[in-house]
C-alpha positions in Angstrom: 1.8 21.4 -19.1 5.3 20.6 -17.5 6.3 22.9 -15.0 9.7 23.1 -12.8 9.5 22.0 -9.5 10.4 26.1 -8.0 6.7 27.2 -10.2 4.8 24.4 -8.6 5.6 25.2 -5.3 4.7 28.6 -6.0 1.6 28.3 -7.0 0.9 25.6 -4.5 1.6 28.2 -1.9 -0.6 30.7 -3.6 -3.6 27.8 -3.8 -3.7 28.8 -7.6 -4.8 25.5 -10.3 -6.5 23.3 -7.2 -9.1 21.2 -8.1 -9.8 20.6 -4.3 -13.2 21.8 -3.1 -11.7 24.7 -0.5 -14.2 22.4 2.1 -11.4 19.8 2.8 -9.0 22.1 3.9 -7.6 21.7 7.2 -9.6 18.2 8.1 -7.9 15.1 9.1 -7.7 11.8 8.0 -7.3 8.5 10.3 -5.5 5.6 9.1 -5.2 1.9 10.8 -1.6 1.2 10.3 -0.6 -2.6 11.0 2.6 -3.1 11.9 4.8 -6.0 12.3 6.7 -6.9 16.1 8.9 -9.8 16.1 9.3 -11.2 19.7 12.3 -10.2 20.8 12.1 -11.6 24.6 14.6 -12.5 26.7 12.8 -13.8 29.3 11.5 -17.2 27.5 12.2 -18.8 25.1 10.7 -17.8 21.9 10.3 -18.0 17.9 9.1 -16.3 14.6 5.8 -17.4 15.4 5.3 -15.6 18.4 6.0 -12.2 16.5 2.7 -10.6 15.8 1.0 -7.5 14.2 -0.3 -4.4 16.2 -2.7 -2.4 14.6 -2.8 1.4 15.4 -5.0 4.5 14.6 -3.3 7.6 13.7 -4.8 10.9 13.0 -3.2 13.3 10.8 -3.2 17.1 9.2 -4.3 16.4 5.3 -2.2 19.6 5.2 1.0 17.5 5.9 0.3 14.4 3.7 0.5 14.0 -0.1 -0.1 10.6 -1.7 2.3 9.1 -4.0 1.6 7.3 -7.0 4.5 5.3 -8.2 5.0 3.8 -11.8 1.1 3.7 -13.2 2.4 2.5 -16.4 0.2 2.0 -19.7 3.0 -0.5 -21.0 5.6 -3.6 -19.6 7.1 -6.0 -21.8 6.0 -8.8 -18.9 2.4 -9.1 -20.4 0.8 -10.8 -17.3 2.5 -8.8 -14.9 1.0 -5.3 -16.9 -2.2 -7.1 -16.8 -2.4 -7.7 -12.8 -1.0 -3.9 -12.4 -3.8 -2.7 -14.5 -6.4 -4.8 -12.8 -4.9 -3.6 -9.7 -5.4 0.3 -10.7 -9.0 -0.2 -11.9 -10.1 -1.5 -8.7 -8.0 -0.1 -6.2 -6.2 2.6 -7.4 -8.6 5.0 -8.9 -10.6 4.6 -5.7 -7.7 5.5 -4.0 -7.3 8.3 -6.6 -11.0 9.8 -5.8 -10.7 9.1 -1.8 -7.3 11.9 -1.9 -8.9 14.2 -4.1 -12.2 14.2 -1.9 -9.8 14.7 1.3 -7.8 17.6 -0.3 -4.5 15.7 -0.4 -1.9 16.8 -2.3 -1.6 13.5 -5.0 1.9 13.0 -6.9 2.5 10.8 -10.0 5.6 9.5 -10.3 5.9 7.3 -13.7 9.9 7.6 -14.0 9.6 8.7 -17.5 7.4 5.9 -19.0 4.0 6.3 -20.3 1.4 6.7 -17.4 -1.7 4.4 -17.6 -4.8 5.7 -20.2 -6.9 4.8 -17.4 -4.9 8.0 -15.1 -6.2 11.4 -15.8 -4.4 14.2 -14.1 -6.4 17.3 -12.5 -5.2 20.6 -12.3 -3.2 21.2 -8.7 -1.5 17.4 -9.1 1.5 16.7 -10.1 3.7 14.6 -12.2 7.4 13.8 -11.0 10.4 14.8 -13.2 13.1 15.4 -11.6 13.0 12.6 -8.5 15.8 13.6 -6.6 14.4 17.3 -6.1 10.9 15.5 -4.6 12.0 16.0 -0.6 13.4 18.9 -1.0 10.1 20.7 -2.5 7.7 18.2 -0.2 9.6 20.0 2.6 9.3 23.5 1.5 5.2 22.5 1.1 5.3 21.2 4.7 4.5 17.9 3.5 5.3 15.8 6.7 3.7 12.1 5.7 3.6 10.6 2.2 1.3 7.7 1.4 2.7 5.3 -1.4 0.8 2.9 -3.9 1.9 1.9 -7.0 3.9 -0.9 -8.1 5.8 -2.5 -7.8 6.0 -3.4 -3.5 9.3 -5.1 -3.8 11.1 -2.6 -6.2 10.5 0.7 -7.4 7.6 1.6 -4.2 10.9 0.8 -1.8 13.9 1.6 -3.5 13.7 4.3 -5.8 15.1 7.7 -5.1 11.2 8.7 -4.2 10.7 5.7 -2.7 10.1 4.8 1.2 13.3 3.6 2.4 15.3 7.2 1.1 11.9 9.6 1.9 12.2 8.2 5.2 15.4 8.7 5.3 15.0 12.5 4.3 12.8 12.6 7.3 8.9 11.8 6.1 6.5 9.5 7.7 6.2 7.3 4.9 3.0 4.0 5.0 2.4 1.6 2.1 -1.6 1.6 1.3 -0.8 -2.2 0.9 -3.8 -3.2 -1.4 -3.1 -0.8 -4.4 0.1 -2.3 -5.0 1.4 -5.5 -6.3 5.0 -7.0 -6.3 7.0 -8.3 -9.3 6.8 -12.4 -8.5 9.2 -15.2 -9.5 7.9 -18.3 -10.9 8.3 -19.5 -7.3 6.2 -16.8 -6.0 3.4 -16.1 -8.3 0.2 -18.2 -6.8 0.7 -17.2 -3.4 1.9 -13.7 -4.1 5.0 -14.4 -2.1 7.3 -11.6 -3.4 4.5 -9.5 -2.4 3.8 -10.7 1.2 7.9 -10.3 1.7 7.7 -6.5 0.8 4.7 -5.9 2.9 6.9 -7.7 6.2 10.0 -5.8 5.3 7.5 -2.0 4.7 5.6 -3.3 8.3 8.5 -4.0 10.4 9.4 -0.8 9.7 7.2 1.7 8.4 3.6 0.7 8.3 0.6 -0.7 6.0 -2.8 0.2 5.8 -5.4 -1.0 3.8 -7.9 0.9 1.4 -10.6 0.4 3.0 -9.5 1.1 6.0 -9.0 4.7 5.2 -11.5 7.7 6.3 
């Protein structure tokens, strides 16, 4: 059933219709975040090879975290790409959704007016976005401060949609990507090595930080 953002906020604040076990309320999660630091020393000669990853574990209150799933589509005109995305949903997105439900994390689906995959079942207390431009205000009203991203494509909608990482960072949220729960749109030159995906990860790791599904606790 489709409901407006205002009504959804009221229901959320009243605790109505939630499928989340109350025992998970007010709990915390630990994320091992990976960020990338470019070597910029002025003391010695350096190049890009001197840059490195840094790993840091942070804890978050689950009541202040949302999981935003971008473009979990049933269909795409590029058959090979949707095959790759569907496999990623089966092996990574579905376990991620189960983890988020167990932790009591608010789950949001943003298919951008496309049909969602038949693999996905939206439960009570979860939201399907229709007006992505209004999402930031809604999440602020709900007390959400951190958004975990997963979905497709890493180098397109995940980053650049109105509810993507770039704009939501501008809107004051802490944003992180669960990097094994995403794939990019590749080119002829990059498909074999997933070069476009790794280039997008470099942007995210440098600016926002990412984590792995297996590192979620």
